[in-house]
N, C-alpha and C positions, 0 to 999 in steps of 0.2 A: 503494499499499499503506499501511496504517496502522502506527504503532509499537506494539510489544507488549514489555513488560518481563517477562523470564523469569528468575527467581532460584532457584538450586539450592544445596543445602547440600554438593554436590560436583559436579564437572564431568561432564556427560553424555558417556559414551564409547560407541563402537560396540559393540553387543552384539545377539545374536540372541534370547537367552532369559535368564531370570533377572531379578534386581532391577534392573539397569542397562538392561535393554531398554526399560522403560516410558519413562524420561526420554529416552533416545535416540530413540525413535520420536516422541515428542511434539516434540522439537526439529526434527527433519527434517520432520514434518508441518506445523509452524507456520511454518518457513522459507519455504515456498511460498506463504504467505498474508499474512504480515506482515513488517515490518522488525524483527527480533528483536534486542533488546538483552539479552545474556546476562551475568549476574553470577553467579559461583560461587566456591567455595572449592576450591582445587586441591591435589593431592598432587604435590609437586615432582618426585618420582622416576618414578611411574607415569603421570601425566597429560601430561607433556612430549611423549610420543610421539603422543598424540592431539590435542593442542592446535591444530596446524595444520588438521587436518581439520575440527575443531569450528568454528574461526573461518570457514570457508567458508560456514557456514550462518547467520552472524550479521551484523547491520548494524554492531553494536559489541559488544565483549566485554571483561570484566574478570575476571582470575583472582586472587582475593586469596589472600594467604599465610595458611595456617592459624595459629591462635593457640592458646595453651595452654588446654586445657579448663578451664572455671571450676569453682570448688568448688561441690559440690552444695549447694543451699540448705538451711538447717535447717529443722526442723519448723514452728517458728513463722514463719519467713519464708514458707514455702510456704503456710501456712494464710492468711496475710495477702495472698497473691498477689504478694509482692515477689520481686525477683531475676531477673525476665525480661530486663531490659536487660543484664545480665551476659553473656548468651549472643550478643549482636551483634557480629560481626567488625567492627572499627572501619574497616578498609581497604574492605571490601565495603559498609559503610553509607555511607561518603563517596561512593563511586561511584554508588551506587543514589540517593542523594540528588540528585546532579547530573543523573542521567537523568530523574527526576521533575520537577526544575526547569526543564531545558532542552528536553527532548523532550516532556513532558506526555503519556506514553503513555495511550491510551484503554483499554488492557487490561494486566492484570498477572496472571501466574501464578507461583505459588511451588511448588517441588517439595520437600515435606518440612517438618516443623515448625520446624526452625531457620531456614528460609527465609521462614515466613510473615510475620513483622513487616515485612519488607522490601517485601512487596506491599500492606501496610496503611499505608505511609507517605503523606503528603500527603492527609489525610483531607478537605481541602477541594476536592479534584479529583474530578470525577465520572469513575469508571472501572469497567470489569467487572473484579472481583477474585476470583480463583479460587485456592483452596489445595488442592493434591493431597496427600492424606495417606496415600499408600501406605506411608509409613515406619511407620504405626501398625498395619499388616496383616502385618507381617514378623517371623517368629521370636517372641522373647520379648516384644516390644512389644505383641503382641496380647493377652497375658495382662493388661495394665494396664487395658483397658477391658472385658474378658470379664465376662459376667453373674456375679455373685457366687454360689458354691455354695450350695445349700439348707442350711439349718441354721446359717448365719452369724448372729451376734448382730446386732441392729439398729444398734448403734453401729459395729461393724466394716463392716456393709453401707453405712452413711452415709459412712464414710471411703472406701470402695472407689468408691462412686457419685461422690463429690466429686472424687477423683483422676481418674477417667475423664472428668468434665465439663471439669476443668482441661486436659485434652490438647487439646481443641478450643476453649477459651475463653481459655486462658493466665491463668486466674483473674479475667478481667473480667466474667463472668456472662452474656456474649452472645457470638454468633458473628460480630460485627463486620460483618454484612451481606454477607460474603464467602461464596460458594458453596465447600464443602468436599467433595472427591471421595474415594471409597474403593473399592479394588477388591474388597473383601470385603462382600457385601450384609449379613452379620451385623453389621458395624460401623455401617452406615447405620441399621439397625433399632435398635441399642443407643443411638446418639447421639440419634435422634429420640425414644426413650423418655425419655431423660435431659433433653432440652431440647426439649420439645413446641412451644413458641413459635417456635423456630427450625427446626422440622422440614423445611421446604422447602429450607433451605440444605444439607442432607446428601444427597448424590446418589452413586449407584452408577456407576462408571466402571470396568468390568473390564479385566483385562489381555487383550490380543489375542495372535495368533499370526502369525508371518510365513509366509503360505502359499506364497510363492515359494521360500523356504529349505526348508521342510518339504513337499516335493512327492514324489509317487510316480513322477513322470515320468522321473527320472534313474535311472541305474544305480548301485548300491551294492555294494561288496564284502561277501561274507559274513564278518562279524568272528569268528564262532565256528567256521565250517567244520563245523557239526554235521551237515548234510544230512538233518535229521529235523524233524518237526513241532516248533515251538518256541512257547512262551509267554514273553513278556517282562513282568517285573513292574517297571513304570516308576516314575519318581518316588521310588526307593528310596535314592538318594544322589547327590550332586553338584547342581550348580545351586542354586536357592533353596529346594529342597525338603529337609525335615528327615526323616531316616529313621524309620519307624514300625516298630520291631523286633517289637512285639507282633502287628501285623497281618501282617507277613512270615511270622512263625513260625505264626500261626493259618492262614495259606493253605497253607504247606507241609505242616502236620500234618493238617489237616481236609479241604481241598479237593483239592490236587494228587493225592494218592493215589487219589481216587475218579476223577478225570478221567483219570489215567494207567492205571488199570484198563481203560478203554475204548480208550485209545491207548497200547499199551505202549512205543512208541519215543518217546514225547513228552519234550521237555526243558523245564526251567523255567529261564530265565536271569534272575538278579536283578542288575540293572545297579548297579554300584557296591559290590557285596557283598563283593569279595574283600578289601577292606581293613577290614571290620567285625568287630571282635573278638565283638561281641554275637551274631553268626551262626555262630560256631564250632560250635554244637551241630548245625547242619545242613550243615556243610561235610563234603563226601564223601557225602552222602545221594544214593542212586541216582536219576538224572534231574535232579539239581539242580545248576546251574552258577552259581557266584558270580563274576561277571565283574568286572574291574577299572573303575574310574570312567572314563568316556569323556566329554569335553566335547561330543562329537557324537553324539547318540543315534540319528540317521537310519539309519546300517547295520543296527543291532539291530532297529529298528521295521520296516524295509523287509523283512527276512527273518523276521519273526515271523509265526506263524499267527493270533495275537491278543495283545492287550495287557490285562493285569490290573491293576486298582487296588484293592487290599484296604484301603487306608488308612482310618482313622476320622477324618480331617480332610481338608479341600479339597485336591485335587490337580489343579486346574484347568489348569495349564500342561502337565503330562505327558499328561492327557487331550487337549487341544487338539493337541498335537503328534502324537499317535497318529492322531487323527481327520484331520488335515491330511495325514497320510501314507496315508490310506485304509485304516487298519487297524481292524478290529472291536475295540471296547473294551467291557470288562467291569469294572464297579467298584460299590463300595458307594454307598449313597445320600449318605454324607457326602462321599465323594471327589468325587462328581459333583453336589455340592449346587447349584452356581449355573449348571449347564447345563441348559436347558430341553428338550433333545432327548427325544423319545419313546422310552421303554424298549422294546427289542425291534425297533426299525427302524433307528436310527442308532447305538445303543449299548444296553448292558443294565445294569440296576441290580439288585443282589442283595445281601442282608445276611446271610442264614443260609448254613452251609457247603452244604447241600442246593441252594438256589437258585443259589449261585455256580457249583457244579459243573454244574449243568443248563445254565446260561447259557454257560459256557465251552464245553461241548460242541456247543451250538447254534452259538456264534461260530466254532468251528473247522470246522464243516461248510462245504466250499468254496463251494457255491452261496449258502448264507445268509450266511456271513461276508463273502464278496466283495461281495454286494449291500449289506450294512450298511456296509462299508468305503467304498464309492463314495457312498452316502448321507451318511456321516460327512464325507467330503471336501467334498462340495457344501455341507453345512451350515457347515463351517468357514470356507470361502470367503465365503458369503453373509452369515454372521451374526458370525463371530469374528475375522475378518482385522483387522489394525491400522487399515487404512483405514476399515473399517466402525465399529470402535470409537471411533476419533478423530473420526469425523463427529459423535458426541455431544458431544465437547469443543468443536468448531466452533459448534454451536448455542448451547451455554452462553456461549461468548466472544462471540457476536453478541447476547446478551441485553441486558437494561436495565442501564445503568451505575448504581453505587451509590456514595454516600459512605460512610466508614467512621469508626471511633472508635478512637483509641490510648489511651483512658483505662485506666490501670493498666499501661500499658507505657512507662515514662519513657525518653526518648531524651536523650543528651548535649545540654546547652544550646545548645552552638554549632552544632548540627545540627538544631535544632527548626526546622519549616517556619514 
């Protein structure tokens, strides 16, 4: 086996879904192929329970103590590209430097922007260097690179574009020769447009799904005890999803009544809705069940007639979990944006209330819905399992080694290579 340096801004911990699942699956996958040297910043309280397990997957491991967050650089410093070195954890930096000097890994993978400079050390060494930028595709961070809205002044658009470029170049004006991975294809397109000369460096590596965990072959208790046809509105709370209240209200007001007119006993379960004050206006609505947040969505999915995703933003994780559980899925084009499955065979895409209602009724037909669910499960296993997704990472890691540049990212003198 060859050596691989893996640097993470926080310790990868066991996870089935959500933000932590990506890092954990990468670590487990790579440990079977390389001697992994893991450096990360740990949380003394929460990570101590997982540290022993994580070490089993590593040739060597260093958990650095967190340091006080640096003061945010001023506008002038940001414009000049300075201040980047203040974010480097000194304990982690010293350990990573030793790994570069002693092990000379031929591959380096950084998980997150804060970990990126560590993978770019020792620019004189030939190594495959990959930066996983899933951190830019979660929550508010995605707003920092999003396409500026129409009508924005040229000056403000210039500042927005400049800030977005800085997210992947750290002010150096290039992408350092390192491949950068994004789970959101929109991020890939955006950065390719901003840095056309580095377009080949930006790649799409989607999140996968644990098809062994989300499997219909097990028996699950009925969490609602409803004993009636049930729609589950997934991805509405908990996990890494952000509630889309407008989409939930749109569905309950314009789509659900139409579907329920054809299936009077139908129930709509909004997972995680019980604790959402924004949904008080539909609390008590006939047929609507605001369920408490549940870290395990499998029982709800297993006992659903169909899963609906009316969100106006990507809901890949919720869609893949439902598909892996062999449930028919109906979603907006936005919610299913980066899934290539054909509409009407493995899932349904619908954007208007009329289209959505018609698709839900089709999905609830036992013969049609069950066939779509089986096809969706087969597609999830074949194309979206973590094993299949991370095979793409294998191909990148076996690519051509590159040197890199640290210009513009000053290091403490005593640690310079």
